N, C-alpha and C positions, 0 to 999 in steps of 0.2 A: 466598337472597341474603344471604350472611354479611356483606357490606360495604355493604349498601344505605344510600344517603345519605351515605357517607363519601368523602373525597377522598384519593387516593394519589399520591405522587410516586415515579417510578421513574427513577433516573438511569441514563444509558446505555441507554435503553429502545428503541433503534432496531434492535437485532439480538440474536441468540443468546439468552442467558438473560434479559436485560432485556426483550426483545420478548415472550418467552413469559410472563414475570411480569406485564407490563402487560396482556396479553390475559386472563390467568387472573384477575387482580384485577377487571378490568372485567366479566368473565363472572359474577362474584359480586356485582355491583352498584356497585362503586366508580367514581367519576369519576377519571380518570387523567391526570396530566401526565407526559410523558416528555421527557427531555432528550436532545439530540444535540450533538456537538461540531462536525463539519464538514458532511458531506452530510446533507441532510434526507430523502433518498430512503427509507431504511429506516424512519425515524420516521414519515414520512407514510403509508407502507404499513401500519404498525401502527395508526395513528389511523383510517385508512380501514376496516381490518378490524374494529376495535372499533365504529365507528359503523355499519358494515354489519350488525352483530349487535345493534343497538339501544342500544349504550352511548354514553358521552360521554367524549371524550378530546381532548387538545391536545398538540402537539409544540412544544418550546421550544428554540431554539438557545442554548447556554450553555457557556462554558469554565469548568468546575468547578475548574480549577487556580487560579482567581482569585476574590477576594471579590465583584467586580463580577458575574461570571457566576453565582455562587451566589445573590446577591441578586436578579438578574434572574429566575432560574428560580422562586424562591419567591414573588416579588412577582407575577409573571404568573399563577402558580397560584392565589394568594389572590384576585387580582382576578377570575379566571374562575370560581372555585368556592367562594370564601368562607372557606377555611381549609385546614388540613392535618390528617389523622387518621393516615395511614400514610406512613412514609418508608422506601423501599427504597434503600439505598446500594449500588448495583450497579456504577457506573462505576469502571473501574480497568484495570490491565494490567501486563504484565511489561516492556514497551517493547523490551528486547533482553536476550539472555543475555550477561552479562559476569562474569568472575571478579573477586574483590576486587583481585587484583594488577593487572588491566588497567583497572579501573573509575575513571572520572573522578568527582570530587566532584559535578559537574553531573548525571551520570547518577543517582547515589545520591539527590540532592535531588529530581530529577524523579520518580523512582519513589515516594519518600515523599510528595510532594505529590499525585501522582495517586491513590494508594491510601489514604493515611492522613489527610493534611491536608484533602483534599476531604471526607472523611467527617466530620471535626470541623466544618468550615465549614457543611456542609449540615445537620448535626444542630443546631448552634447557631442557624442562621437559621430552621429550622422550629420550634424550641421556642417562639418568640414567638407562634406561631399554633396550637400544639397544647395543648389543655387535657387531653385524654385521647387515647390511641391506642397505636400500636406502631411501633417502629423495627426494621427487619430489615437487618442488615449482611451483605454477601456477602464472607466471608473466603476461605479456601482450605485444601485439604489441605496445601499448602506451609507454612502457618502451624503445622502439627502436626509435619511431618517435615523441614523445611528446604528442600524443593523439589528440583528436578533441577539438573543442572550449570548454573552461571552464573546461578542464581536467588536468591542470598543476599539481595540488596536486596528483591526481590519477597516472598520468604518472611518476611523481617523485618517488612516493612510489613503483611503480612497477620496475622502474629502479634500485632502491635501493635493491629490492628483487633479481634482476639479479646479482648485485654486491655481495650481501650476498652469493648467490649460489656459486660464484667463490671462495670466501674466505673460506666458509665452506668445499668445496671440498678439499682444501689444508690442512685444519685443521683436518678433520675427516678421511681422507684416511689413510691406504688403506681399513680399515674395513667397513666404511660407505661411500657410493657414494652419491653425491648431484648433482642433475641436475634440470633444470627448463624448462618450455615451455612457449612460448609467443603466445597465441592465438590471431588471428585477428577477423574477422567478423564470429562469430559462432552464430547460431540461438538459442538464449537463452532469458530469461526474462531480463537480463542485457540490451540487445539491444532493447527489446520490450519497456523498460522504457526510455532509454537514447538516442536512435538513431532514428531519423525520418525515416519513411518508405521509403521516396524517396532516402535517403542515402543507404539503404539496397538494393533497386532495382538498384541503380547506381553501387554498388559493384558487384552485379551479372552480370551486363552488361560488366564491365571492368576487372573482375578477369579472369586470364587465365583458371581457372577451371569452370567458368560460373555458380557458385553456392555459397551460403553461406556454412560455415562449419556446421557439425552436431556434437552433443555432443559425439557421438561414435567415430568420428575422433580423438577427443582429448583423449578419454578414451583408445583407442588403443595405443596411444603414451605413455600415463602414464604407462600402463602395461609393455611396452617395457623398459621404464626407471626403473621400479620397480624390474624387474627380471634380471636374469643373461644373457639374450640375449644382454644386454648393458653393460656387465661386464668391458669393456675397456673404458667406457665413464664416466667422472665426470667433474663437473664444466662447463657443456655446458648449453646454453640458446637456445633452438631449436625453430625456427619459424614454425608456423602452421597457415597459413593465405591465402591459395589458390593462392599463387604466387603474392600477391599484394605488398609485401615488401621483398627484398632480403638483407641479411646481412651476 
């Protein structure tokens, strides 16, 4: 139980990567608080699954685009579990594919808030309750290669998360380690919505591993970064993309 007695917050923990991460951390002993934005259905299912396996978890409604929502998530977690040891900044999204020529300033600002500013606010709010621990940011392969068509805003925000990860590692060490991972094609609703099926089949044909990623592939790496198995790692941005991009 690598996280026994520790408390983890997983933002956007009601589905896909966030849900898998929450269950993985709980399976190794963490008490887990997960946030959701609108529907509680997925988050409640994750909590039920964790509790059914003997773990401890809560779901918290919070709009992480706002300081009020961030404060609510952190305050409820601290009230329930007494502190924060692990923060997984997973909440985010592309929102929509738009070229720069057609993009409104509002769209640009919304993407930056969702992916970058929320990570800043969550990190700052948790630091008041973290004496030691780990922060794991979910960046993206798009932060490495610029993303697909219409993803400039998203790729830029994720590239900024990668740079923030490096800066925070210097600022918060040695007591708090900060790392990020950069998922590529992982089988999630993100790609169900934003990636044509032909693109996904093409990935499977060309990737050295000949498959898309699974959410558990990502969750396993998050656990590694959250626990002392990675005690000599901080400031890293780890690729997890089936061998389609090397950096």
